[in-house]
N, CA and C of each residue as an Amber inpcrd file, in Angstrom:
protein
   663
 -62.9490000  -0.3100000  -3.6340000 -61.6390000   0.2200000  -3.2480000
 -61.1710000  -0.7340000  -1.9670000 -59.8560000  -1.0690000  -2.0090000
 -59.4200000  -1.9540000  -1.0130000 -58.4540000  -1.0880000  -0.0350000
 -58.3560000  -1.4390000   1.1380000 -57.5770000  -0.8870000   2.0860000
 -56.5980000  -1.7590000   2.6960000 -55.3470000  -1.4670000   2.8670000
 -54.2910000  -2.2840000   3.5650000 -54.4470000  -1.9790000   5.0110000
 -54.3950000  -2.9630000   5.8360000 -54.5670000  -3.0480000   7.2390000
 -53.2870000  -3.0440000   7.9460000 -52.2220000  -3.3280000   7.0650000
 -50.7600000  -3.5190000   7.4750000 -50.4030000  -2.1520000   8.2980000
 -49.4750000  -2.5190000   9.3660000 -49.0410000  -1.1790000  10.1690000
 -47.7930000  -0.7770000   9.2220000 -47.9650000   0.5910000   9.0440000
 -46.8050000   1.3420000   8.2860000 -46.9780000   1.1040000   6.7390000
 -46.1080000   1.6430000   5.9680000 -46.0000000   1.6030000   4.5590000
 -45.0770000   0.3790000   4.1980000 -45.4270000  -0.2190000   3.2950000
 -44.5110000  -1.1460000   2.5940000 -43.3100000  -0.7690000   1.8490000
 -42.2370000  -1.1350000   1.8620000 -41.1080000  -0.4940000   1.2830000
 -41.1350000  -0.8980000   0.0100000 -40.7260000   0.2640000  -1.0570000
 -40.6820000  -0.0770000  -2.4280000 -39.6370000  -1.0960000  -2.6710000
 -39.6750000  -1.7790000  -3.6490000 -38.6310000  -2.8130000  -4.2380000
 -37.2270000  -2.2200000  -4.4960000 -37.2750000  -1.0930000  -4.8060000
 -35.7040000  -0.2360000  -5.0030000 -35.3080000   0.0130000  -3.6050000
 -36.0450000   0.3480000  -2.8020000 -35.4120000   0.6210000  -1.3980000
 -34.9680000  -0.6190000  -0.6180000 -35.6910000  -1.7990000  -1.0830000
 -35.2510000  -3.1330000  -0.4200000 -33.7820000  -3.3080000  -0.9760000
 -33.7880000  -3.2700000  -2.2550000 -32.5410000  -3.6080000  -2.8910000
 -31.3630000  -2.8020000  -2.4200000 -31.7100000  -1.4980000  -2.2460000
 -30.8330000  -0.5280000  -1.7500000 -30.1510000  -0.7980000  -0.3670000
 -31.2210000  -1.2840000   0.5640000 -30.8390000  -1.6320000   1.9580000
 -30.0160000  -2.7380000   1.9290000 -30.4580000  -3.5520000   0.9960000
 -29.6350000  -5.0170000   1.0200000 -28.0210000  -4.7270000   0.4390000
 -27.8730000  -3.9290000  -0.4540000 -26.6830000  -3.4500000  -1.0550000
 -25.8930000  -2.7640000   0.1780000 -26.6130000  -1.8530000   0.9160000
 -25.8350000  -1.0450000   1.9480000 -25.4680000  -2.0820000   3.0900000
 -26.2720000  -3.1710000   3.3540000 -25.9560000  -4.1050000   4.3590000
 -24.6490000  -4.9530000   3.9800000 -24.4610000  -5.0440000   2.8470000
 -23.3750000  -6.0230000   2.2060000 -22.0850000  -5.1370000   2.2750000
 -22.1550000  -3.8260000   2.3670000 -20.9280000  -3.0860000   2.2880000
 -20.5290000  -2.4720000   3.5590000 -21.2650000  -2.8520000   4.8180000
 -20.7180000  -2.6450000   6.1880000 -20.5990000  -3.9140000   7.1140000
 -19.9850000  -3.6490000   8.1210000 -19.6370000  -4.7470000   8.9880000
 -19.6780000  -4.1300000  10.4230000 -19.5130000  -4.9400000  11.2050000
 -19.4870000  -4.6830000  12.8460000 -18.2430000  -4.4980000  13.3900000
 -17.9730000  -3.1890000  13.9080000 -16.6610000  -3.0030000  14.4860000
 -16.5110000  -4.1440000  15.6920000 -15.1280000  -4.5330000  15.8100000
 -14.9110000  -5.5540000  16.8420000 -15.0540000  -5.1900000  18.1770000
 -14.8900000  -3.8330000  18.2910000 -14.6700000  -3.2000000  19.7150000
 -16.2190000  -2.5320000  20.0780000 -16.9040000  -1.7500000  19.3210000
 -17.8810000  -0.9440000  19.7520000 -19.1040000  -1.6690000  19.1430000
 -19.0500000  -2.5030000  18.0960000 -20.2120000  -3.2310000  17.4500000
 -20.8130000  -2.1980000  16.5530000 -20.5130000  -1.0990000  16.3130000
 -21.3910000  -0.3120000  15.4370000 -21.0840000  -0.4740000  14.0460000
 -21.9280000  -0.1700000  13.1190000 -21.6670000  -0.4840000  11.6430000
 -20.4440000   0.4090000  11.0610000 -19.6430000  -0.1760000  10.1430000
 -18.6830000   0.6850000   9.6000000 -18.3430000   0.0330000   8.3270000
 -17.7240000   0.7810000   7.3310000 -17.7160000   0.2790000   5.9750000
 -16.5420000  -0.9370000   5.9810000 -16.7750000  -2.1130000   5.1280000
 -16.0050000  -3.0160000   5.0630000 -14.5980000  -2.6610000   4.6470000
 -14.5010000  -1.6140000   4.1140000 -13.1400000  -1.6240000   3.6400000
 -12.2000000  -0.7930000   4.6180000 -12.7680000  -0.3160000   5.7740000
 -11.8890000   0.1900000   6.7710000 -11.2790000  -0.7410000   7.7430000
 -10.1000000  -0.3800000   7.8800000  -9.2920000  -1.1650000   8.8660000
  -9.4750000  -0.5650000  10.2280000  -9.7150000   0.7730000  10.3920000
  -9.7040000   1.5910000  11.6610000 -11.2760000   1.9310000  11.7550000
 -11.8440000   1.7470000  13.0550000 -13.2310000   2.1280000  13.4100000
 -13.2850000   3.6740000  13.2980000 -14.2230000   4.4300000  12.3810000
 -14.4210000   5.4750000  12.5650000 -14.9810000   6.2510000  13.8010000
 -15.4840000   5.1840000  14.5350000 -16.6190000   5.6430000  15.6620000
 -15.6350000   5.5440000  16.9410000 -14.8050000   4.4910000  17.0870000
 -14.0950000   4.2990000  18.1730000 -12.5610000   4.3200000  18.0280000
 -12.2200000   4.3460000  16.7870000 -10.7220000   4.2420000  16.4220000
 -10.1280000   2.8790000  16.5930000 -10.8510000   1.9260000  17.0180000
 -10.2040000   0.4220000  17.1790000  -9.6550000  -0.2680000  15.7650000
  -8.4350000  -0.5410000  15.9610000  -7.9470000  -1.4390000  14.8900000
  -8.7190000  -2.8360000  14.5810000  -9.2280000  -3.0280000  13.1840000
  -9.8610000  -4.3080000  12.9300000  -8.5950000  -5.3850000  12.6070000
  -8.8630000  -6.6040000  13.0940000  -8.1340000  -7.7320000  12.6010000
  -8.4780000  -8.3110000  11.5000000  -7.4740000  -8.6590000  10.6350000
  -7.7270000  -9.1620000   9.3770000  -8.1860000 -10.6430000   9.3070000
  -9.0870000 -11.3600000   8.7960000  -9.2860000 -12.8470000   9.1090000
  -8.5110000 -13.3490000   7.9870000  -7.7620000 -12.8520000   6.9070000
  -7.0550000 -13.5080000   6.1430000  -7.4260000 -14.1130000   4.9400000
  -9.0470000 -13.6900000   4.8260000  -9.4920000 -14.2000000   3.5250000
  -9.8880000 -15.7670000   3.8110000 -10.7770000 -16.3170000   2.6660000
 -11.3330000 -17.6290000   2.8450000 -10.8360000 -18.5630000   1.7720000
  -9.9290000 -18.0770000   0.9610000  -9.4700000 -18.8020000  -0.3310000
  -8.3000000 -19.8150000   0.2130000  -8.5530000 -20.9300000  -0.6110000
  -7.4070000 -22.1280000  -0.0980000  -6.2270000 -21.6730000  -0.9950000
  -5.1410000 -21.2990000  -0.1220000  -3.8620000 -20.8150000  -0.6490000
  -3.2160000 -21.6200000  -1.8340000  -3.0110000 -20.8350000  -2.9900000
  -2.4550000 -21.6890000  -4.2220000  -1.8130000 -20.3620000  -4.8350000
  -0.8370000 -21.1710000  -5.7480000   0.3230000 -20.0690000  -6.3890000
  -0.7140000 -19.4190000  -7.3770000  -0.2420000 -18.0020000  -7.3910000
  -1.0910000 -17.2160000  -8.3650000  -0.4330000 -17.3340000  -9.6940000
   0.5240000 -18.1680000  -9.7970000   1.1510000 -18.2300000 -11.2180000
   1.0140000 -19.7450000 -11.9130000   1.2010000 -20.7080000 -10.8910000
   1.0740000 -22.0540000 -11.2770000  -0.2030000 -22.6070000 -11.0310000
  -1.1110000 -22.0670000 -10.1300000  -2.3340000 -22.5220000  -9.8760000
  -2.3940000 -23.9280000  -9.1550000  -1.4110000 -23.9420000  -8.4810000
  -1.3420000 -25.2120000  -7.5800000  -1.1820000 -24.9350000  -6.1150000
  -1.7070000 -25.8620000  -5.2810000  -1.6640000 -25.4590000  -3.8100000
  -0.3460000 -25.3740000  -3.3540000  -0.2620000 -24.4460000  -2.2870000
   0.9900000 -23.9440000  -1.7490000   1.3970000 -25.0140000  -0.4670000
   2.6910000 -25.3180000  -0.3980000   3.1560000 -26.1720000   0.7470000
   3.6730000 -25.2040000   2.0180000   3.5610000 -25.6540000   3.0040000
   4.0780000 -24.9690000   4.4280000   5.4880000 -25.2000000   4.5200000
   6.3590000 -23.9730000   4.4930000   7.7130000 -24.1550000   4.4510000
   8.1460000 -23.4640000   6.1390000   8.8140000 -24.1970000   6.6590000
   9.2880000 -23.7840000   8.2210000  10.5920000 -23.4320000   8.1740000
  11.3170000 -22.2720000   8.3950000  12.5320000 -21.9040000   8.3910000
  13.0750000 -22.3740000   9.5870000  14.5240000 -22.1420000   9.5140000
  15.3360000 -22.3310000  10.8730000  14.9830000 -21.6800000  12.0030000
  14.6870000 -20.4130000  11.5270000  14.1220000 -19.4340000  12.7490000
  12.7100000 -19.7080000  13.2910000  12.1060000 -20.5630000  12.5940000
  10.5890000 -20.8020000  13.2490000   9.5070000 -20.3130000  12.5570000
  10.0780000 -19.3570000  11.3310000   9.2270000 -18.6310000  10.5230000
   8.4140000 -19.7240000   9.5030000   7.0410000 -19.2830000   9.1010000
   6.3660000 -20.2730000   8.3180000   5.8060000 -19.3570000   7.1640000
   6.4960000 -20.1530000   5.9090000   6.0490000 -19.4120000   4.7290000
   5.1450000 -20.3600000   3.7560000   4.4730000 -19.8870000   2.8910000
   3.7670000 -20.7040000   1.9440000   4.6060000 -20.5620000   0.5850000
   5.0080000 -21.8700000   0.2310000   5.8220000 -21.9910000  -0.9120000
   5.1560000 -22.7510000  -1.9810000   5.3720000 -22.5750000  -3.2850000
   4.9810000 -23.2950000  -4.4980000   5.8690000 -24.4100000  -4.8590000
   5.2530000 -25.5600000  -4.6670000   6.2720000 -26.7950000  -5.0430000
   6.7340000 -26.7880000  -6.6250000   6.2960000 -25.9710000  -7.3800000
   6.7210000 -26.0940000  -8.9470000   7.6970000 -24.7970000  -9.2280000
   7.3420000 -23.6790000  -8.8240000   7.9290000 -22.4210000  -9.1930000
   8.8880000 -22.0430000  -7.9920000   8.7720000 -22.3530000  -6.8750000
   9.3760000 -22.0940000  -5.5850000   9.1410000 -20.4450000  -5.1550000
   7.8260000 -19.9600000  -5.6530000   7.5150000 -18.7420000  -5.1670000
   7.0300000 -18.7200000  -3.8920000   7.0920000 -17.6520000  -3.1170000
   6.7830000 -17.6740000  -1.6270000   5.8060000 -16.7190000  -1.3660000
   4.7830000 -17.1040000  -0.6690000   3.8550000 -16.0800000  -0.0450000
   4.2100000 -15.8920000   1.3080000   4.2020000 -14.3930000   1.7620000
   4.5010000 -13.9740000   3.1500000   3.2210000 -13.0780000   3.6710000
   2.8260000 -13.5500000   4.5430000   1.7270000 -12.5460000   5.2890000
   2.3940000 -11.3280000   5.6240000   1.6500000 -10.1920000   6.0880000
   2.1020000  -8.8430000   6.1260000   3.1250000  -8.9210000   7.2820000
   2.9380000  -9.3730000   8.3810000   3.7830000  -9.6460000   9.7560000
   5.0340000 -10.5350000   9.2330000   4.8720000 -11.6090000   8.4840000
   6.1100000 -12.2970000   8.0360000   6.9860000 -11.5310000   7.2570000
   6.5430000 -10.9050000   6.2770000   7.2870000  -9.8550000   5.2850000
   8.1450000  -8.7100000   6.1580000   7.1930000  -8.2890000   7.0850000
   7.8290000  -7.3800000   8.0480000   9.0810000  -7.6900000   8.7100000
   8.8930000  -9.1460000   9.3190000  10.0890000  -9.4430000   9.9090000
  11.0000000 -10.0050000   9.1680000  10.6550000 -10.4330000   7.9770000
  11.9400000 -11.1310000   7.0340000  12.7150000  -9.8660000   6.5560000
  12.1720000  -8.7410000   6.5740000  12.9420000  -7.5440000   6.0160000
  13.3440000  -6.4290000   7.0200000  13.1810000  -6.8850000   8.2990000
  13.8010000  -5.9500000   9.4080000  15.1240000  -5.7950000   9.2840000
  15.7900000  -4.8160000   9.4350000  17.2670000  -4.6480000   9.2140000
  18.0500000  -5.4800000  10.1610000  17.6650000  -5.6610000  11.5130000
  18.2610000  -6.4730000  12.7010000  18.2270000  -7.9090000  12.1830000
  17.0930000  -8.2310000  11.6450000  16.8740000  -9.7230000  11.1970000
  17.6790000 -10.0020000  10.3210000  18.0640000  -9.0370000   9.0950000
  18.8340000  -9.5570000   7.8950000  20.2160000  -9.3970000   8.2290000
  20.7560000  -8.4200000   8.9550000  22.2020000  -8.3940000   9.3570000
  22.3830000  -9.6200000  10.1860000  21.6600000 -10.2980000  10.9060000
  21.7860000 -11.2320000  11.5940000  21.9010000 -12.6720000  10.9290000
  21.2450000 -12.6230000  10.0250000  21.0520000 -13.7650000   8.9780000
  21.9370000 -13.8420000   7.8270000  21.9690000 -12.7710000   7.1430000
  22.8170000 -12.6830000   5.8690000  24.0960000 -12.1580000   6.1040000
  25.0000000 -13.1210000   5.5800000  26.5760000 -12.8620000   5.6270000
  27.0490000 -12.7850000   4.3540000  26.9560000 -11.6460000   3.6690000
  27.5540000 -11.5920000   2.5310000  28.4560000 -10.1200000   2.1810000
  29.7360000 -10.2580000   1.7550000  30.4310000  -9.2100000   1.6640000
  30.4030000  -8.7520000  -0.0760000  29.4670000  -9.3880000  -0.6190000
  29.3500000  -8.8370000  -2.2650000  28.5400000  -7.6190000  -2.2990000
  28.7740000  -6.8470000  -3.2480000  28.0950000  -5.7430000  -3.3600000
  26.8550000  -6.0250000  -4.1230000  25.7030000  -5.3810000  -3.6790000
  24.3310000  -5.5630000  -4.2950000  24.2590000  -4.9310000  -5.7630000
  24.0140000  -5.6760000  -6.9570000  23.9110000  -5.1690000  -7.9410000
  22.4930000  -5.2140000  -8.5060000  21.9500000  -4.0880000  -9.0250000
  20.5370000  -3.9850000  -9.5010000  20.5390000  -4.6170000 -10.8420000
  19.6660000  -5.5290000 -11.0050000  19.4160000  -6.2180000 -12.3240000
  18.1320000  -5.5150000 -13.1770000  18.2840000  -5.4390000 -14.2850000
  17.3200000  -4.5750000 -15.0110000  15.8080000  -5.4750000 -14.9980000
  14.6080000  -4.7910000 -15.1900000  13.4240000  -5.7360000 -15.0120000
  12.9840000  -6.1430000 -16.5030000  12.8300000  -7.4090000 -16.5170000
  12.5650000  -7.9580000 -17.7720000  11.0810000  -8.8040000 -17.7800000
  10.7580000  -9.0240000 -18.8320000   9.3070000  -9.6920000 -18.9580000
   8.1940000  -8.4460000 -19.1620000   7.0930000  -9.1470000 -19.5130000
   5.8800000  -8.2440000 -19.7680000   5.3780000  -7.8980000 -18.2320000
   4.5090000  -6.9490000 -18.0720000   4.1130000  -6.4870000 -16.8110000
   2.9260000  -7.4840000 -16.5830000   2.8530000  -8.0310000 -15.4990000
   1.8120000  -9.0520000 -15.2080000   1.2170000  -8.7670000 -13.6400000
  -0.1600000  -8.6150000 -13.6060000  -0.7170000  -8.3520000 -12.3160000
  -1.3540000  -9.8090000 -11.7370000  -0.9490000 -10.1990000 -10.5470000
  -1.4860000 -11.5230000 -10.1100000  -2.3820000 -11.3520000  -8.9030000
  -3.1490000 -12.4420000  -8.7340000  -4.0730000 -12.1470000  -7.5520000
  -3.6320000 -12.4830000  -6.3510000  -4.1480000 -11.7770000  -5.3010000
  -3.6190000 -12.0880000  -3.8120000  -3.9440000 -13.4990000  -3.4620000
  -3.0190000 -14.1910000  -2.6790000  -3.1900000 -15.6690000  -2.1920000
  -4.5310000 -15.9060000  -1.3840000  -4.8040000 -14.6080000  -0.7130000
  -5.6910000 -14.7210000   0.5150000  -7.0360000 -14.1810000   0.1290000
  -7.1880000 -13.1640000  -0.7640000  -8.5320000 -12.5920000  -0.9970000
  -8.8170000 -12.6880000  -2.5520000  -7.8800000 -12.9390000  -3.4260000
  -8.0250000 -13.0810000  -4.7300000  -8.0960000 -11.9670000  -5.7960000
  -8.0140000 -10.7100000  -4.8840000  -7.8260000  -9.4880000  -5.5570000
  -6.3920000  -9.1950000  -6.3800000  -6.7130000  -8.3260000  -7.4240000
  -5.3050000  -8.1840000  -8.1140000  -4.3970000  -7.4800000  -7.1710000
  -2.7610000  -7.7370000  -7.1300000  -2.1050000  -6.8170000  -6.3870000
  -1.5850000  -5.6970000  -7.0050000  -1.0300000  -4.8510000  -6.1890000
   0.0700000  -3.8280000  -6.6490000   1.4140000  -4.2280000  -6.9580000
   2.0430000  -3.7100000  -7.8650000   3.5650000  -3.9610000  -8.0860000
   4.3280000  -2.9250000  -7.6270000   5.3260000  -3.2580000  -6.9050000
   6.0280000  -2.1330000  -6.2250000   7.6560000  -2.4940000  -6.1940000
   8.4560000  -1.5180000  -6.3600000   9.7890000  -1.6060000  -6.5390000
  10.1710000  -1.5690000  -5.1700000  10.6850000  -2.7920000  -4.4780000
  11.0750000  -2.6480000  -2.9200000  12.3180000  -1.6460000  -2.7220000
  12.1170000  -0.8990000  -1.6170000  13.0010000   0.1430000  -1.3140000
  13.2330000   1.2420000  -2.4640000  12.3060000   1.2750000  -3.4670000
  12.4450000   2.2800000  -4.7140000  13.5180000   2.0080000  -5.4730000
  14.4530000   1.5660000  -5.1230000  15.7160000   1.5980000  -5.9720000
  16.5590000   0.0330000  -6.0950000  15.7980000  -0.9420000  -5.6060000
  16.4090000  -2.1820000  -5.5410000  16.1870000  -3.0300000  -6.7710000
  15.1340000  -2.5810000  -7.4890000  15.0060000  -3.1940000  -8.9110000
  14.1710000  -4.7520000  -8.6540000  13.8310000  -4.9290000  -7.3650000
  13.3760000  -6.1920000  -7.0680000  11.5190000  -5.7800000  -6.9760000
  10.7500000  -6.1600000  -8.0220000   9.3870000  -5.7990000  -8.1910000
   8.6190000  -6.8940000  -7.3180000   7.9720000  -6.4400000  -6.3170000
   7.1320000  -7.2700000  -5.5740000   5.7020000  -7.1480000  -5.7660000
   4.8030000  -8.2590000  -5.5780000   3.4520000  -8.1050000  -5.6910000
   2.8050000  -7.9000000  -4.3540000   2.3130000  -6.8820000  -4.0500000
   1.7300000  -6.6060000  -2.8870000   0.1610000  -6.1610000  -2.6680000
  -0.3950000  -7.0520000  -1.8200000  -1.7660000  -6.6920000  -1.1560000
  -1.4930000  -5.9670000   0.0770000  -2.3030000  -4.9940000   0.0980000
  -2.1010000  -3.9740000   1.1360000  -2.7820000  -4.2790000   2.4930000
  -3.5990000  -5.5060000   2.2990000  -4.3450000  -6.0160000   3.5350000
  -3.6560000  -7.4050000   3.8960000  -3.1090000  -8.2630000   3.0400000
  -2.8040000  -9.4920000   3.4190000  -1.2430000  -9.7400000   3.2320000
  -0.5710000  -9.3080000   2.3290000   0.6910000  -9.8560000   2.1720000
   1.4020000  -9.6170000   0.9940000   2.5350000 -10.2590000   0.6740000
   3.4650000 -10.2240000  -0.5100000   3.8590000 -11.4660000  -1.0850000
   3.5850000 -11.4500000  -2.3370000   4.2200000 -12.6790000  -3.2290000
   5.4780000 -12.2280000  -3.7460000   6.5220000 -13.2280000  -3.4700000
   7.7880000 -13.0510000  -4.1010000   8.0860000 -14.3100000  -5.0500000
   8.7660000 -13.9790000  -6.0430000   9.0510000 -15.1190000  -7.0470000
  10.2800000 -15.7900000  -6.5300000  10.7830000 -16.8720000  -7.0400000
  11.9030000 -17.7160000  -6.4820000  13.0660000 -16.6560000  -6.5720000
  13.7640000 -16.7270000  -5.3320000  15.0430000 -15.7800000  -5.2420000
  14.8470000 -14.2690000  -4.8810000  13.7120000 -14.1280000  -4.9840000
  13.5440000 -12.5000000  -4.6570000  13.6570000 -12.2020000  -3.2270000
  13.1890000 -13.0440000  -2.2530000  13.3930000 -12.7560000  -0.8800000
  14.8680000 -12.7080000  -0.6820000  15.7080000 -13.5610000  -1.2570000
  17.1610000 -13.3230000  -0.9610000  17.9270000 -12.1090000  -1.5560000
  17.1920000 -11.6540000  -2.8630000  17.7410000 -10.5460000  -3.4060000
  17.5050000  -9.2650000  -2.3220000  16.1280000  -9.3310000  -1.8400000
  15.9350000  -8.1360000  -0.9680000  16.7650000  -8.1410000   0.2410000
  16.9100000  -9.3920000   0.7400000  17.7980000  -9.3520000   2.0940000
  19.1180000  -9.0110000   1.7310000  19.6450000  -9.1440000   0.5810000
  21.0840000  -8.8520000   0.2230000  21.0280000  -7.2100000  -0.1660000
  19.9870000  -6.8870000  -0.7840000  19.9770000  -5.5310000  -0.8790000
  19.9040000  -4.6250000   0.3790000  19.2960000  -5.1210000   1.5530000
  19.1620000  -4.4450000   2.8480000  20.4590000  -4.5690000   3.5490000
  21.2080000  -5.7590000   3.3200000  22.5040000  -6.2580000   4.0830000
  23.5110000  -5.1400000   3.3940000  23.4980000  -4.8070000   2.2650000
  24.4970000  -3.9730000   1.5960000  24.0980000  -2.3400000   1.7590000
  23.1630000  -2.1840000   2.5240000  22.8550000  -0.8520000   2.9870000
  22.0400000  -0.1520000   2.0240000  21.2560000  -0.9580000   1.2600000
  20.1260000  -0.2310000   0.2570000  19.1300000   0.5010000   0.7540000
  18.6580000   0.2160000   1.9350000  17.4130000   0.9830000   2.7290000
  18.1390000   2.5320000   2.8420000  19.2470000   2.3060000   3.5830000
  19.9100000   3.6090000   3.9360000  20.3400000   4.6080000   2.5560000
  20.5720000   3.7890000   1.6590000  20.7090000   4.7130000   0.0950000
  19.3040000   5.2230000  -0.2360000  18.2760000   4.3350000  -0.1470000
  17.0440000   4.7290000  -0.5520000  16.5640000   5.9950000   0.2060000
  16.6290000   5.8950000   1.7450000  16.1690000   7.0300000   2.5680000
  17.1800000   8.1770000   2.1240000  18.3820000   8.1620000   1.9760000
  19.2450000   9.4480000   1.5540000  18.9100000   9.9220000   0.3120000
  18.4070000   9.2310000  -0.5680000  17.8210000   9.5830000  -1.9860000
  16.5490000  10.3780000  -1.6560000  15.9240000   9.7490000  -0.8200000
  14.3610000  10.4920000  -0.6110000  14.5430000  11.9070000   0.1200000
  15.6240000  11.8540000   1.1200000  15.9500000  13.2100000   1.6830000
  16.4330000  14.1210000   0.6750000  17.3300000  13.6480000   0.1490000
  17.9320000  14.7520000  -1.1050000  16.7240000  15.2140000  -2.0460000
  15.8340000  14.2900000  -2.3670000  14.9500000  14.7630000  -3.2340000
  13.9680000  15.6010000  -2.4990000  13.5820000  15.4410000  -1.3040000
  12.5500000  16.2590000  -0.7110000  13.3580000  17.6460000  -0.4460000
  14.6910000  17.6460000  -0.1530000  15.4500000  18.8380000   0.0550000
  15.2490000  19.7850000  -1.0650000  15.4930000  19.0490000  -2.3810000
  15.5200000  19.6910000  -3.7750000  14.3300000  20.2440000  -3.9710000
  13.1830000  19.5170000  -3.5610000  11.8150000  20.0480000  -3.7930000
  11.4930000  21.3340000  -2.8360000  11.8970000  21.1890000  -1.6810000
  11.6490000  22.3350000  -0.7430000  12.4540000  23.5830000  -1.2230000
  13.5990000  23.2790000  -1.7320000  14.3730000  24.4320000  -2.1610000
  13.7430000  25.0880000  -3.4090000  13.1380000  24.3140000  -4.2960000
  12.5950000  24.6750000  -5.5200000  11.3040000  25.5770000  -5.2100000
  10.6820000  24.9710000  -4.1830000   9.3400000  25.6130000  -3.6600000
   9.6590000  26.9090000  -3.1280000  10.7520000  27.0330000  -2.5510000
  11.2640000  28.3060000  -1.6560000  11.5220000  29.4250000  -2.9530000
  12.1720000  28.9520000  -3.8410000  12.6350000  29.7710000  -4.9210000
  11.3660000  30.4520000  -5.5960000  10.2970000  29.5590000  -5.8150000
   9.1950000  30.0080000  -6.4220000   8.3190000  30.8880000  -5.5560000
   8.3910000  30.6710000  -4.3650000   7.5270000  31.4140000  -3.4590000
   8.2760000  32.8890000  -3.4710000   9.6130000  32.8430000  -3.5440000
  10.3880000  34.1720000  -3.3350000   9.8510000  34.9380000  -4.8570000
   9.9200000  34.1870000  -5.8440000   9.5780000  34.8550000  -7.1700000
   7.9820000  35.3630000  -7.3820000   7.2910000  34.7200000  -6.6150000
   5.8830000  35.0490000  -6.6510000   5.7480000  36.3740000  -5.7250000
   6.3990000  36.2010000  -4.5280000   6.4030000  37.4600000  -3.6100000
   6.9080000  38.6600000  -4.3760000   8.0610000  38.3250000  -4.9380000
   8.5320000  39.6750000  -5.8360000   7.6640000  40.1690000  -6.9870000
   6.9440000  39.0970000  -7.5250000   5.8910000  39.6870000  -8.6340000
   4.7940000  40.4980000  -8.0350000   4.2880000  39.7780000  -6.8560000
   3.2150000  40.6190000  -6.0730000   3.6570000  41.9940000  -5.6840000
   4.7200000  42.1150000  -5.2500000   5.2870000  43.3520000  -4.7170000
   5.6320000  44.4120000  -5.8490000   6.0110000  43.7000000  -7.0770000
   6.3550000  44.9210000  -8.3500000   4.7620000  45.4140000  -8.8040000
   4.0090000  44.3110000  -8.8250000   2.5940000  44.8630000  -9.1340000
   2.0830000  45.8820000  -8.3460000   2.1340000  45.5180000  -6.9170000
   1.6840000  46.6310000  -5.9700000   2.3660000  47.9980000  -6.1920000
   3.5760000  48.0270000  -6.5080000   4.5390000  49.0960000  -6.6180000
   3.9230000  49.9630000  -8.0530000   3.8270000  49.2780000  -8.9570000
   3.0960000  49.8440000 -10.1820000   1.8820000  50.4160000 -10.2190000
   1.0640000  49.7940000  -9.3450000  -0.3240000  50.2060000  -9.0880000
  -0.2620000  51.4470000  -8.4930000   0.5840000  51.6050000  -7.2090000
   0.8120000  52.7290000  -6.4710000   1.2060000  53.8730000  -7.3030000
   2.3740000  53.4360000  -8.2420000   2.9500000  54.3470000  -9.0060000
   1.7780000  55.1940000 -10.1590000   1.0220000  54.4360000 -10.5230000
   0.0520000  54.6620000 -11.4700000  -1.0530000  55.7170000 -10.9710000
  -1.2850000  55.2780000  -9.4190000  -2.3870000  56.1450000  -8.8510000
  -1.6390000  57.4590000  -8.4050000  -0.1320000  57.5240000  -8.1660000
   0.1350000  58.5770000  -7.5820000   0.3880000  59.6180000  -8.7700000
   0.7450000  59.1260000  -9.9880000   0.9740000  60.3610000 -10.9780000
  -0.4060000  60.4430000 -11.9050000  -1.4730000  59.4710000 -11.7460000
  -2.7080000  59.9000000 -12.3640000  -3.8570000  60.2340000 -11.5980000
  -3.6730000  60.1990000 -10.3930000  -4.7820000  60.2720000  -9.2430000
  -5.5810000  59.1530000  -9.3930000  -6.8780000  59.3710000  -8.5770000
  -7.7860000  58.3390000  -8.3780000  -9.0380000  58.1380000  -9.5380000
  -8.6280000  58.9200000 -10.6240000  -9.7290000  58.9150000 -11.7480000
  -9.6400000  57.4880000 -12.4630000
């Protein structure tokens, strides 16, 4: 019979693999240093906001697969542009600044009415320039008709001309119309809910009435 003189029990192979996988799924909080899920942008321990590193991929066009070039606008904004298809990548802060109403009203000078174009072509999901994960497709402003490809962590990819369309949509009061539409939609939903609640209350009271009447005339048998 052999005896092991090591201190403690040796971990099983499955436990080692499980620990390794768990370690890969956690990261240190930038503020308190405690372990947290790699997907969290807010630390559950201290509530600190985690900064994005922006990924480690070399920026390339998700459609043409060629390297992106740096474009500096007259306002000093820096975008990544594809030299072939003229598509543009905007990081989250860049897209937010480019679509702020005060920025658009200052830059865009147009008296033309914005006309929504129909969506054409097959649906295609493209990878994020920063992390390589497939991005979500979203109708900007819900009613603009401009379908943007968005990574919730890193930014937005816009095909050629889409940034100008979005800014035209905003300049023509599109965001106000979108908000008004949402308000009207929510008001209608609340009204319908109130009607349903009233109907349910009436039904419950009616049932209670008939139960009382049954007990009154038939007794408690």
